[in-house]
N, C-alpha and C positions, 0 to 999 in steps of 0.2 A: 518748548523753546521761549526764551524772555522777549517781550516786548518792550521790555524797559532800555531808555535810553542812557549810554555807556558817557562818562567823561574822561580824559585823557588821568591818566595814575591809577584806573580803576583794576582790580585784580580779576580775570576772567578766565573761564574753562572752554576751551574749542571743542565745538562740537559738529563742526564740519564733516565735507566730504573727504580730505585729506585724510586717511586712516591712518597715516602714522605717525600724524600730531593730534588726533582725536582723545577726546579726553585731559590734555596735558594745561597747565596754566600760565597766561599769559597776561602782560600788562599792558592797557590799551596805551599805544602812544601820540597816535593822533586821530582824530574824528574829521572825515570827509563828507560835507554836505553839497548834494548838487542840488542847487535850490530849482531849475528848470524840472527835474524830474520829481521833487519832492521825497528824494531819497537819501539815505545815508549809507558809509562804510566806514570800517576801522584799518588801521594799521596796527597792528599786535606786535611786541617786541618781548623775546625770553633771552636770558644771558644763556650762553651757550649753546642756545639754537640760531637766532637771527630774527627775522621778521618774516610777517606775514601781512602783505597789502590785498588792500579791498575785499576786507571778509565782510560780509552779508550780517547785520543785526541777528537775523534768524541763525547763525550760524556758532553764534556765542550766549552763554548763560555764566549766571553768578548765582547759586543755590542759595537759598536763605540759611546762614549760620545760627548754629544751637546758642 
């Protein structure tokens, strides 16, 4: 899993625990930062599917392109 920080508009793959969405591609719609805990989460959006909110960084990846 990637430790890279993603930005709004990045195209990422969901690798989390929701089996029905695992391996699907999403666009980062929002980055939510909790400064007290020094953590961040993402809101992912996909046409025809909807949104996944509060996705942890370890549950998304962006494989290297050839």
